[in-house]
C-alpha positions, 0 to 999 in steps of 0.5 A: 417443525423448524430446527433451531439455528445454533451459531457454530464456530467462527470461520477461520481468518486469514493469517495476513491482511489483504494487500492493498489495492493498486490504486492506493499507492502511496507516494514515497519520497526519493532520497538521493545522496549526492556525494558529500552534498546535502540529501535531495528529497525529490517528491516531483519525480515520485508523483510523476512516476505514480501518475505514469507520465513520461518525463 
């Protein structure tokens, strides 16, 4: 005779979500304020940094 399987309580969940893998790095815009001039938003610099290339 096989005993019935009775589902038990749910397993505890992690309090925080797992960190994103390094491959899923989001590109961030780098903002630079140059004195009283306008703000420069540099996407190219962040892309180069994410790609790992040296200037």
